[in-house]
C-alpha positions in Angstrom: 0.0 0.0 0.0 2.8 2.4 0.8 4.4 1.8 -2.6 1.1 2.6 -4.3 0.8 5.8 -2.3 4.4 6.7 -3.1 3.7 6.2 -6.8 0.7 8.5 -6.6 2.5 11.2 -4.7 5.5 10.9 -6.9 3.3 11.3 -9.9 1.8 14.5 -8.6 5.2 15.9 -7.7 6.6 15.1 -11.1 3.8 16.7 -13.1 1.8 13.5 -13.9 -1.7 12.7 -13.0 -2.5 13.4 -9.4 -4.1 10.5 -7.6 -3.8 12.3 -4.3 -6.0 15.4 -4.9 -9.3 15.2 -3.1 -10.7 17.8 -5.4 -10.1 16.0 -8.7 -7.3 18.4 -9.8 -5.8 18.6 -13.2 -3.1 16.1 -14.3 -0.3 18.7 -14.6 1.2 21.2 -12.2 0.7 24.0 -14.7 -3.0 23.5 -15.0 -5.3 25.5 -12.7 -7.4 23.7 -10.1 -10.9 22.9 -11.3 -13.5 24.9 -9.5 -15.8 22.9 -7.2 -19.5 23.0 -7.3 -20.8 26.5 -6.6 -17.4 28.0 -6.6 -16.5 30.8 -9.0 -13.5 30.1 -11.2 -10.3 31.6 -10.0 -7.1 32.3 -11.8 -4.6 29.5 -11.7 -2.1 30.0 -8.8 1.6 29.4 -9.1 2.4 25.7 -9.3 4.3 25.6 -6.0 1.3 27.0 -4.2 -1.5 24.9 -5.7 -3.3 22.7 -3.2 -3.3 19.0 -3.6 -2.0 16.1 -1.6 1.2 15.9 -3.6 2.2 19.4 -2.5 1.2 18.6 1.1 3.2 15.5 1.0 6.2 17.3 -0.4 6.0 20.0 2.3 5.6 17.4 5.0 8.5 15.5 3.7 10.6 18.7 3.7 9.7 19.3 7.3 10.5 15.7 8.3 13.7 15.5 6.2 16.1 16.3 9.1 14.7 13.5 11.2 14.9 11.0 8.3 18.5 11.5 7.2 20.3 8.4 6.3 17.4 6.4 4.9 18.5 4.6 1.8 16.6 4.4 -1.5 15.9 6.9 -4.2 12.2 6.3 -3.8 12.2 7.3 -0.1 11.3 10.9 -1.0 8.1 9.9 -2.7 7.3 7.0 -0.3 8.0 9.0 2.9 6.1 11.8 1.4 3.0 9.7 1.3 3.6 8.6 4.8 4.3 12.1 6.0 1.3 13.9 4.6 0.2 14.2 8.2 3.4 13.4 10.1 4.9 16.2 12.0 2.0 18.6 11.5 2.3 21.8 13.3 -1.3 21.6 14.7 -0.2 18.8 17.1 -2.5 16.2 15.5 -1.4 12.5 15.7 1.1 11.4 13.1 0.2 9.2 10.2 -0.7 5.6 11.1 0.9 4.5 14.3 0.7 1.5 16.5 -2.6 0.1 17.6 -3.6 0.0 21.2 -2.2 -2.7 23.4 -5.3 -5.0 23.4 -5.7 -4.9 19.7 -2.0 -5.2 19.0 -1.8 -8.3 21.2 -4.8 -9.8 19.4 -3.3 -9.1 16.0 0.1 -10.6 17.1 -1.7 -13.7 18.4 -3.6 -14.0 15.1 -0.4 -13.7 13.2 1.2 -16.4 15.3 -1.9 -18.5 14.9 -1.7 -18.4 11.1 2.0 -19.1 11.1 1.7 -22.1 13.3 -1.3 -23.5 11.4 -0.2 -23.2 7.8 1.0 -26.8 7.5 -1.9 -28.2 9.5 -5.0 -26.2 8.4 -6.2 -25.7 4.9 -5.4 -22.3 3.4 -9.1 -21.7 2.8 -9.8 -21.7 6.5 -7.0 -19.2 7.1 -7.9 -17.0 4.2 -10.1 -14.7 6.3 -7.6 -14.4 9.1 -4.9 -13.5 6.5 -7.1 -10.9 4.9 -7.7 -9.3 8.3 -4.0 -9.2 9.0 -3.3 -7.6 5.6 -6.0 -5.0 6.1 -4.7 -4.2 9.6 -1.2 -3.7 8.3 -2.5 -1.6 5.4 -4.8 0.6 7.6 -2.0 1.1 10.2 0.2 2.7 7.5 -2.4 5.3 6.7 -4.0 8.2 8.5 -4.8 7.7 12.1 -6.8 10.9 12.4 -9.2 10.2 9.6 -12.4 8.1 9.8 -13.8 6.6 6.7 -17.6 6.2 6.9 -19.6 4.7 4.0 -23.3 5.4 3.4 -24.9 2.3 2.1 -28.5 1.5 1.2 -30.9 0.1 -1.3 -32.2 1.6 -4.4 -34.5 4.6 -3.6 -33.6 4.7 0.1 -32.3 8.2 -0.2 -28.7 7.6 0.8 -27.4 10.1 -1.8 -29.9 12.7 -0.5 -28.5 12.1 3.0 -25.0 12.3 1.6 -25.7 15.8 0.2 -27.5 16.9 3.3 -24.4 16.1 5.4 -22.2 17.8 2.9 -24.4 20.9 2.8 -24.4 21.1 -1.0 -25.4 18.8 -3.8 -22.4 16.5 -4.3 -23.9 13.2 -5.3 -26.5 12.9 -8.0 -30.1 12.2 -7.0 -33.1 11.5 -9.0 -35.7 9.0 -10.1 -33.4 7.1 -12.4 -32.3 3.8 -10.9 -29.6 3.2 -10.0 -28.6 6.8 -9.6 -25.2 6.3 -7.9 -23.0 4.2 -10.3 -19.6 4.8 -8.6 -18.5 5.6 -5.1 -18.0 9.3 -4.3 -15.7 10.5 -1.5 -16.2 13.6 0.6 -13.4 14.6 2.8 -13.6 17.4 5.5 -9.9 17.7 6.0 -6.6 17.2 4.1 -4.4 14.2 4.1 -6.9 11.4 3.2 -5.4 10.6 -0.2 -3.8 7.4 1.0 -7.1 6.1 2.4 -8.9 7.0 -0.8 -6.2 5.3 -2.9 -6.7 2.2 -0.7 -10.5 2.4 -1.5 -9.7 2.7 -5.2 -11.7 6.0 -5.6 -10.2 8.1 -8.4 -9.4 11.7 -8.0 -12.3 12.9 -10.2 -14.7 11.4 -7.6 -13.1 13.1 -4.6 -14.9 16.1 -3.2 -14.5 18.7 -0.5 -17.5 20.2 1.3 -18.1 23.9 0.4 -20.7 24.7 3.0 -19.1 24.7 6.4 -15.7 23.6 5.1 -12.8 23.9 7.5 -15.1 25.8 9.9 -17.1 22.6 10.5 -14.6 21.5 13.2 -16.8 18.6 14.5 -16.4 16.7 11.2 -12.7 17.4 10.7 -11.2 14.0 9.9 -14.4 12.5 8.4 -14.2 10.9 5.0 -17.7 10.2 3.8 -18.3 7.7 1.0 -21.5 7.4 -1.0 -21.8 3.8 -2.2 -23.8 2.5 -5.1 -27.0 0.6 -4.3 -26.4 -2.7 -2.7 -29.4 -4.2 -4.5 -28.5 -2.7 -7.9 -29.4 -4.6 -11.0 -25.8 -4.0 -12.2 -23.5 -6.7 -10.8 -20.5 -4.4 -10.8 -22.2 -2.0 -8.4 -22.9 -4.8 -5.9 -19.3 -5.9 -6.2 -18.1 -2.4 -5.4 -20.3 -2.3 -2.4 -19.0 -5.6 -1.1 -15.4 -4.6 -1.6 -15.7 -1.2 0.0 -17.7 -2.5 3.0 -14.7 -4.6 3.9 -12.3 -1.5 3.9 -14.2 1.4 5.5 -14.1 2.2 9.2 -17.8 2.5 9.7 -21.1 2.2 7.8 -24.3 4.2 7.8 -27.1 1.9 6.5 -29.9 4.0 5.1 -33.3 2.2 5.0 -36.7 3.5 4.0 -40.2 2.5 5.3 -40.8 0.2 2.4 -37.5 -1.8 2.3 -36.3 -1.7 5.9 -37.2 -5.4 6.3 -35.8 -6.5 3.0 -34.3 -10.0 3.3 -31.4 -9.2 1.0 -30.3 -6.4 3.4 -30.6 -8.4 6.5 -29.4 -11.8 5.3 -26.5 -10.6 3.1 -25.2 -7.6 5.2 -26.7 -6.9 8.6 -26.7 -10.4 9.9 -23.1 -11.3 8.8 -21.9 -7.9 10.1 -23.7 -8.2 13.5 -20.4 -8.3 15.2 -19.6 -4.8 13.8 -22.4 -3.2 15.7 -20.2 -0.5 17.4 -19.3 0.9 14.0 -22.7 0.6 12.5 -25.4 3.3 12.1 -28.9 2.3 10.9 -30.9 5.3 9.8 -34.6 5.1 8.9 -35.0 7.7 6.2 -38.1 9.3 4.7 -40.0 9.6 7.9 -41.6 12.7 6.4 -43.8 10.2 4.5 -45.1 8.8 7.8 -46.9 10.2 10.7 -45.1 10.4 14.1 -46.9 7.3 15.5 -46.2 5.3 12.3 -42.6 6.3 12.3 -42.2 5.1 15.8 -43.8 1.8 15.0 -41.5 1.3 12.0 -38.5 2.3 14.0 -39.4 -0.2 16.8 -39.9 -3.0 14.2 -36.5 -2.1 12.7 -34.9 -2.5 16.1 -36.7 -5.9 16.5 -35.3 -7.1 13.2 -31.8 -5.9 14.1 -32.0 -7.8 17.4 -33.1 -10.9 15.5 -30.0 -10.4 13.3 -27.9 -10.6 16.4 -26.8 -7.0 16.2 -26.5 -5.3 19.6 -28.2 -1.9 19.9 -26.4 1.0 21.5 -29.1 1.9 24.0 -29.0 2.9 27.7 -25.3 3.5 27.5 -24.5 0.1 26.2 -22.1 -0.3 23.2 -23.8 -1.3 19.9 -25.4 0.0 16.8 -26.9 3.5 16.6 -30.5 3.4 15.3 -32.3 6.6 14.5 -34.9 8.1 12.2 -34.6 11.2 10.0 -35.7 12.8 6.8 -32.8 13.7 4.5 -35.2 15.6 2.2 -36.6 18.0 4.9 -33.6 18.0 7.1 -35.4 16.5 10.2 -32.9 14.5 12.3 -29.9 15.4 10.1 -28.3 17.7 12.7 -28.5 15.0 15.3 -26.8 12.6 12.9 -24.1 15.2 12.2 -23.6 15.6 15.9 -23.3 11.8 16.4 -20.9 11.6 13.5 -18.8 14.4 14.9 -18.4 12.7 18.3 -17.8 9.4 16.6 -15.0 10.9 14.4 -13.4 12.8 17.1 -13.0 9.7 19.2 -10.7 8.4 16.5 -11.3 4.8 17.6 -13.4 3.6 14.6 -10.4 1.9 12.7 -9.5 0.0 15.8 -13.1 -0.9 16.5 -13.5 -2.1 12.9 -10.3 -4.2 13.1 -11.3 -5.6 16.5 -14.7 -6.7 15.0 -12.9 -8.2 12.0 -10.7 -10.2 14.3 -13.7 -11.3 16.2 -15.4 -12.5 13.0 -12.2 -14.3 11.8 -11.8 -16.0 15.2 -15.5 -17.1 15.1 -14.9 -18.7 11.7 -11.8 -20.4 13.0 -13.4 -21.7 16.1 -14.2 -25.2 14.7 -10.5 -25.5 13.8 -9.1 -24.7 17.2 -11.7 -25.4 19.9 -11.8 -29.0 21.0 -15.1 -30.7 22.0 -13.4 -32.9 24.6 -10.2 -33.1 26.5 -7.6 -34.2 24.1 -4.2 -35.5 25.1 -2.5 -38.7 26.3 -2.8 -39.6 29.9 -0.4 -41.8 31.8 -2.9 -44.7 31.5 -2.9 -44.4 27.7 0.9 -44.4 27.6 1.1 -47.5 29.9 -1.5 -49.3 27.8 0.5 -48.5 24.6 3.7 -49.9 26.3 1.8 -53.0 27.3 0.7 -53.6 23.8 4.2 -53.2 22.4 5.5 -55.5 25.1 2.9 -58.1 24.1 3.9 -57.6 20.4 7.5 -58.3 21.1 6.7 -61.2 23.5 8.2 -59.6 26.6 6.1 -61.7 29.0 6.8 -64.9 27.0 10.5 -64.1 27.0 10.5 -63.6 30.7 8.6 -66.8 31.3 11.0 -68.7 29.0 14.0 -67.2 30.8 12.5 -68.3 34.2 12.0 -71.8 32.8 15.5 -72.0 31.4 16.9 -70.9 34.7 15.0 -73.5 36.7 15.8 -76.2 34.1 19.4 -75.3 34.2 19.5 -75.5 38.0 17.7 -78.9 38.0 20.0 -80.1 35.2 23.1 -79.0 37.0 22.1 -80.2 40.4 20.0 -83.2 39.4 21.0 -86.9 39.7 22.9 -88.4 36.8 20.2 -91.0 36.3 17.5 -88.4 36.0 19.5 -86.3 33.5 20.1 -89.5 31.5 16.4 -90.2 31.4 15.6 -86.6 30.3 18.2 -86.8 27.5 16.6 -90.0 26.3 13.1 -88.4 26.3 14.4 -85.4 24.3 16.1 -87.7 21.7 12.9 -89.8 21.4 10.7 -86.7 21.1 12.8 -84.6 18.6 15.2 -87.0 17.1 18.0 -84.7 18.1 19.9 -83.6 21.1 19.7 -79.9 20.4 18.1 -78.3 23.4 17.0 -75.2 21.4 14.3 -77.2 19.7 12.4 -77.4 23.0 10.7 -74.0 22.2 9.4 -73.6 18.6 10.6 -70.4 16.9 8.1 -68.1 15.2 8.8 -66.8 11.7 8.6 -63.1 12.9 10.0 -61.9 16.2 7.4 -59.1 16.4 3.7 -59.4 15.5 3.2 -56.7 12.9 -0.5 -56.6 13.3 -0.3 -56.1 17.0 2.1 -53.2 16.6 -0.2 -51.5 14.0 -3.2 -52.0 16.3 -1.3 -50.5 19.2 -0.4 -47.4 17.2 -3.9 -47.0 15.9 -5.4 -47.2 19.4 -3.0 -44.7 20.9 -3.4 -42.3 18.0 -7.2 -42.4 18.2 -6.9 -41.9 22.0 -4.7 -38.8 21.4 -6.9 -37.4 18.7 -10.2 -37.9 20.5 -11.9 -34.5 20.9 -9.4 -32.6 18.8 -10.7 -30.4 15.9 -10.5 -32.2 12.5 -7.2 -30.8 11.2 -5.3 -31.4 14.4 -6.8 -34.8 14.9 -5.6 -35.7 11.3 -2.2 -34.2 12.1 -1.9 -36.4 15.2 -2.9 -39.5 13.3 -0.5 -38.8 10.5 2.4 -38.2 13.0 1.6 -41.6 14.6 1.5 -43.3 11.2 4.8 -41.9 10.2 6.3 -43.2 13.4 4.7 -46.6 13.0 6.3 -47.0 9.6 9.3 -49.2 10.3 8.4 -49.7 14.0 8.0 -53.5 13.7 11.4 -53.8 12.1 12.9 -51.6 14.8 11.4 -53.7 17.5 12.8 -56.8 15.8 16.3 -55.3 15.7 15.9 -54.3 19.3 14.9 -57.8 20.3 17.9 -59.2 18.5 20.3 -56.7 20.0 19.2 -57.5 23.6 19.8 -61.1 23.0 17.9 -64.1 24.2 17.7 -64.0 28.0 17.2 -67.8 27.9 20.3 -68.6 25.9 22.9 -68.3 28.7 21.3 -67.7 32.1 23.7 -66.9 34.8 24.5 -69.4 37.5 24.3 -68.5 41.2 27.4 -69.0 43.4 26.0 -71.9 45.3 25.6 -74.1 42.2 29.1 -75.6 42.4 28.5 -76.6 46.0 25.2 -78.2 45.1 26.9 -80.0 42.2 29.6 -81.2 44.5 27.1 -82.6 47.0 25.2 -84.3 44.1 28.5 -85.9 43.0 29.1 -87.1 46.6 25.6 -88.6 46.6 26.3 -90.3 43.3 29.6 -91.5 44.6 27.9 -93.0 47.6 25.5 -94.9 45.4 28.3 -96.3 43.3 30.5 -97.1 46.3 27.7 -98.9 48.1 26.8 -100.9 44.9 30.5 -101.9 44.3 30.8 -102.9 48.0 27.8 -105.2 47.7 29.1 -106.7 44.4 32.4 -107.3 46.1 30.7 -109.1 49.0 28.7 -111.2 46.5 31.8 -112.2 44.6 33.6 -112.9 47.8 36.3 -110.4 47.5 35.5 -108.8 50.8 34.0 -110.1 54.0 30.2 -110.2 53.9 28.7 -107.2 55.8 25.2 -106.4 54.4 24.1 -103.3 56.3 27.0 -100.8 55.8 26.9 -100.9 51.9 23.1 -100.9 51.9 22.9 -97.9 54.2 25.5 -96.1 52.0 23.6 -96.8 48.9 20.3 -95.7 50.5 21.9 -92.5 51.6 23.1 -91.8 48.1 19.9 -92.8 46.5 17.8 -90.7 48.9 20.3 -87.9 49.1 20.4 -87.3 45.4 16.8 -86.5 44.9 16.8 -84.5 48.1 19.6 -82.3 46.9 17.8 -81.9 43.5 14.6 -80.9 45.3 16.4 -78.5 47.5 18.1 -76.9 44.6 14.8 -76.6 42.7 13.2 -74.9 45.7 16.1 -72.6 46.2 16.2 -71.6 42.5 12.5 -70.8 42.4 12.9 -67.2 43.7 16.0 -66.3 41.7 14.5 -67.8 38.5 11.4 -65.7 38.9 13.4 -62.5 39.5 15.6 -63.4 36.5 12.5 -63.8 34.3 10.9 -60.6 35.5 14.2 -58.7 34.9 14.3 -60.1 31.4 10.7 -59.1 30.8 11.3 -55.6 32.2 14.4 -55.0 30.0 12.5 -56.0 26.9 9.4 -54.1 27.9 11.3 -50.9 28.6 13.3 -51.2 25.4 10.1 -51.7 23.4 8.4 -48.8 25.3 11.4 -46.5 24.6 11.3 -47.4 20.9 7.6 -46.7 20.7 7.9 -43.5 22.7 10.6 -42.2 20.4 8.8 -43.2 17.2 5.2 -42.6 18.1 4.5 -41.0 21.4 7.0 -38.1 21.0 5.7 -37.0 17.6 2.1 -37.2 19.0 3.2 -35.2 22.0 4.8 -32.6 19.6 1.5 -32.2 17.7 -0.5 -31.9 20.9 2.0 -29.3 22.1 1.6 -27.4 18.8 -2.2 -27.5 19.2 -2.0 -26.2 22.7 0.2 -23.3 21.5 -2.2 -22.4 18.7 -5.1 -22.8 21.1 -3.6 -20.3 23.5 -3.0 -17.9 20.6 -6.6 -18.4 19.5 -7.8 -17.6 22.9 -5.8 -14.3 22.8 -6.9 -13.5 19.3 -10.5 -14.2 20.1 -10.4 -11.6 22.9 -10.7 -14.0 25.8 -8.7 -13.0 28.8 -8.8 -16.1 30.9 -7.8 -19.6 29.8 -10.0 -22.4 31.2 -8.4 -25.3 33.0 -9.9 -27.7 30.5 -9.5 -27.5 26.8 -13.0 -28.4 25.8 -16.4 -28.5 27.4 -15.8 -25.3 29.5 -15.5 -21.7 28.7 -12.2 -20.6 27.1 -12.6 -17.1 28.5 -15.2 -14.5 29.5 -17.6 -13.4 26.9 -16.9 -10.0 25.2 -19.4 -7.2 25.0 -22.8 -7.7 23.4 -22.9 -8.0 19.7 -19.4 -9.4 19.5 -18.4 -13.0 18.8 -18.4 -15.1 22.0 -15.8 -17.8 22.6 -16.9 -20.7 24.7 
């Protein structure tokens, strides 16, 4: 916008067509200014003394030149001239543009952050309105802060051009029975320096006027820029398009209705109802009351208020902020002074641009509410995380691995501490059962270490749990993050299982095992010694003595199983702990892998959602964040007529 203004001012300074003259001045500096309506022709003044915005801009730039030394760029003179057509004025008025108030600035900053954080998650169509509001806020901030642009809108035959002329004091806009009468917007500015605003509205210099009656002496309206719009219900499509475009750029609107069309559905459904949140910058004027009696005019005005209330537009009554509703007759002048007084106070407050932008932000936030406000309480609790870890542990067979490790530990203890005869018998059973002596064949091996379907199911369940209650785009982002993490997760778990090794392959031996083995060897030796002693007695090698060898053999035969039973009982606790430790290591490793690949990306998306939700709360105007994401109020409601966030 500033570049466009610079081009216009530069063109005026260089003798080209002046886009900055409010009076529709001639295209060259040597041509005399065209006389306004009702003004006698005057001789052309010297070029350097002719009034237009280009000259004002050049003079303002000359005054501001010492403070702007060192700024690079050959186009700075023209560009800064446009920005300085009000900067540094000697009358002490506010400079051009300037920062918005703290509340509005924080809301705009939050909306900017909101759009930036959401571009990759939310469709551009949903963010288009917010982007437009930000662009318009930036464009309006660079322009005059002491001018208020008010548009007069209405239907065909409502008398808006007549009201426009009544406020101007002289016939400026054409009126008549031909419909539509107003084919292009006409601008009326009560003070200098509004060229940038009118350039933004796209109103050419030939359609820019200055009031002749009152003029600069009408101090109450200094800073007012009044725009007469074409009919919003015109049969010409281009006229309606101009109305829709300008209504999105002006600071305030005066809707002129007549007793016949004040309840027109096109007016209420297309304009008043969608703009209900802009009540504080809206004037609704019932014109042509001279055609009605006093009682009938009051009845029509009351019905108009009822319709506005049904549209959701707050009415500024009893000191409450809202739309101004009044009746007048632009033809006879009844009620026009009151409207001028209201406009004067409204313009002198110089808050209309910020009110308009605040209402635009409210509307943009209301449209974005389904994208950022959750219906439930999204997030992952500790229970959901534990259940996800349990499912991954089941998929990698952590419990089965722990049980196998426990069995192998106990089997190893029994094998090491058992009697030789029992071990020989078990070896025979294995050979007969498997046809081999390989002990690894006791447990069949699955083709896949990790059950892929179980992993996919675990990821799907945890992603659905995390996305529950989230708005559509963020729920989809959470699911996509989980799916990206699940890609390759089964293979990663397989590699993890292999890297940890089989806990049942080489279980550690406790320190007491050698002693138990030695005792078992003693028991076996006693059995063999007793048997040999008996054989020697039978053969006659030694003196017959029955009871000693028998007792020795019985001691060995009974002691061997007793030692084996004692070892099995003693190994039961360590074996259980060993199996639990093996299960814990595998479970924690699987949980860590799942957390890094699935839970952390999900948590990152949820954190981003919380960030944008906080920015949305700020942008929507709420001042207090609720403890819960959904189901409770996000903040206190704003004033009546403005979008509410709950």
